C-alpha positions in Angstrom: -54.1 40.6 55.8 -53.5 38.5 52.8 -50.7 40.7 51.6 -49.0 40.3 54.9 -49.3 36.5 54.8 -48.0 36.5 51.3 -45.0 38.6 52.3 -44.3 36.3 55.3 -44.6 33.2 53.1 -42.1 34.7 50.6 -39.7 35.5 53.5 -39.9 32.0 54.8 -39.3 30.6 51.3 -36.2 32.8 50.9 -34.9 31.7 54.3 -35.4 28.1 53.4 -33.7 28.5 50.0 -30.7 30.1 51.8 -30.6 27.5 54.6 -30.8 24.5 52.2 -27.3 24.9 50.6 -25.8 25.8 54.0 -27.3 22.6 55.5 -26.0 20.5 52.6 -22.5 21.9 53.0 -22.6 21.2 56.8 -23.7 17.6 56.1 -20.9 17.1 53.5 -18.3 18.4 55.9 -19.5 16.1 58.7 -19.5 13.0 56.4 -16.0 13.8 55.1 -14.7 14.1 58.7 -16.3 10.8 59.6 -14.8 9.1 56.5 -11.3 10.4 57.3 -11.5 9.3 60.9 -12.4 5.8 59.7 -9.4 5.4 57.5 -6.6 3.2 58.8 -3.4 5.0 59.8 -0.3 4.5 57.8 3.0 4.4 59.7 5.2 7.3 58.8 8.4 6.4 56.9 11.6 8.2 57.9 13.0 9.8 54.7 16.6 10.0 55.8 16.9 6.6 57.4 20.2 4.8 57.2 18.7 1.4 56.4 17.3 2.7 53.1 20.5 4.4 52.1 22.6 1.2 52.5 20.1 -0.9 50.5 20.2 1.4 47.5 23.0 0.7 45.0 23.9 3.1 42.2 22.7 2.1 38.7 24.9 0.3 36.3 25.8 3.1 33.8 26.8 0.6 31.1 23.4 -1.1 31.3 21.6 2.3 31.1 23.7 3.4 28.1 23.0 0.1 26.4 19.2 0.4 26.9 19.4 4.0 25.5 21.1 2.6 22.4 24.6 4.0 23.1 27.6 1.8 22.6 31.1 1.9 24.0 33.7 3.1 21.5 36.2 0.4 20.7 36.9 -2.5 18.4 33.9 -4.7 17.7 34.2 -8.4 18.4 33.9 -10.8 15.5 30.7 -12.8 15.9 30.7 -16.4 17.1 27.4 -16.9 15.4 27.3 -19.8 12.8 25.9 -17.5 10.2 27.3 -15.8 7.1 26.2 -12.5 5.7 25.4 -12.8 2.0 24.0 -9.4 1.4 22.8 -6.3 3.2 20.0 -4.1 1.9 20.3 -0.7 3.6 17.2 1.6 3.3 17.0 5.3 4.2 13.4 4.7 5.4 14.6 2.4 8.1 13.4 -0.9 6.5 16.9 -2.4 6.1 17.3 -6.1 5.7 20.1 -8.7 5.7 20.4 -12.0 3.9 22.0 -14.5 6.2 23.0 -18.1 5.5 23.1 -20.7 8.3 22.7 -24.4 8.8 18.9 -24.2 8.1 19.4 -22.3 4.8 19.1 -18.7 3.7 16.7 -16.2 5.2 16.2 -12.4 5.1 16.1 -10.8 8.5 15.1 -7.3 9.8 16.4 -5.3 12.7 15.1 -6.7 16.0 14.5 -10.2 14.8 16.0 -13.2 16.7 18.6 -15.3 14.9 18.8 -19.1 15.2 21.9 -18.9 17.5 20.0 -16.8 20.1 21.4 -13.4 19.2 19.3 -10.5 17.9 20.0 -8.5 14.8 20.7 -5.0 16.1 21.8 -2.9 13.2 22.3 -3.3 9.4 25.0 -1.3 7.6 26.5 -1.5 4.2 28.7 -4.6 4.1 28.1 -5.6 7.8 25.5 -6.3 10.5 25.8 -5.9 14.2 24.3 -8.5 16.5 23.5 -8.4 20.2 24.7 -11.6 21.8 25.4 -12.4 25.4 25.1 -8.8 26.5 27.5 -7.4 24.0 27.6 -6.2 20.4 29.3 -8.4 17.8 30.1 -7.8 14.2 29.2 -10.0 11.3 30.9 -8.7 8.1 30.2 -9.5 4.5 32.7 -12.2 3.5 34.9 -11.3 0.5 34.7 -13.9 -2.2 37.3 -16.6 -1.7 37.6 -17.6 -5.3 37.2 -15.7 -8.5 34.1 -16.3 -10.4 35.6 -15.6 -13.8 37.6 -18.5 -15.3 39.8 -18.7 -18.3 38.4 -20.5 -21.4 40.0 -23.8 -22.3 41.8 -23.8 -25.5 42.9 -20.2 -25.5 45.5 -19.0 -27.8 49.2 -18.5 -26.9 48.7 -14.8 -26.3 45.8 -15.5 -23.8 43.0 -14.6 -26.2 40.2 -17.1 -27.1 40.2 -18.3 -30.7 37.6 -16.8 -33.0 34.5 -18.8 -33.5 32.4 -18.4 -36.6 29.8 -20.9 -35.3 27.9 -18.4 -33.2 28.9 -15.0 -34.4 28.7 -14.1 -38.1 29.6 -10.8 -39.6 26.5 -8.9 -40.6 28.1 -6.3 -42.7 28.7 -8.7 -45.6 25.2 -10.2 -45.4 22.7 -9.0 -48.0 25.4 -7.8 -50.5 26.3 -10.8 -52.4 24.8 -13.8 -50.6 
């Protein structure tokens, strides 16, 4: 009889082990259904309604192109900024800089920095920089020198050559022979 009781106990245990996951699944499904019924209902939105179509305006293509870094081909406007470009240092690694002179003195700027007049330094090229001011791109070019830096010596000869001076330059070939 003990073998029969043992066999019945094993059968009941197997039945309980099979019923336990099935009971847990049924409980989970019942609580999920109760949760979904307790959620507030959201009014359905009509996808093709006329009111939404009239409110939507097409995007400004020029603004999108500007954000993407594209520019309209055409002549650049000379900048109204009260700055002068003294030098531009163009680097292939992207760390270009520009030396600008303004009312507050000289300063070196990088791409993306704000300038004293409210514009932003957008691009640095050899001999010019491009600024972003009032929603458009402006050009600030390197100023050519207005006056020559080389000047004629006073007291030059009739043929335009300077007179020879023995005060500073002495012939070295004759030194050491008979002096």
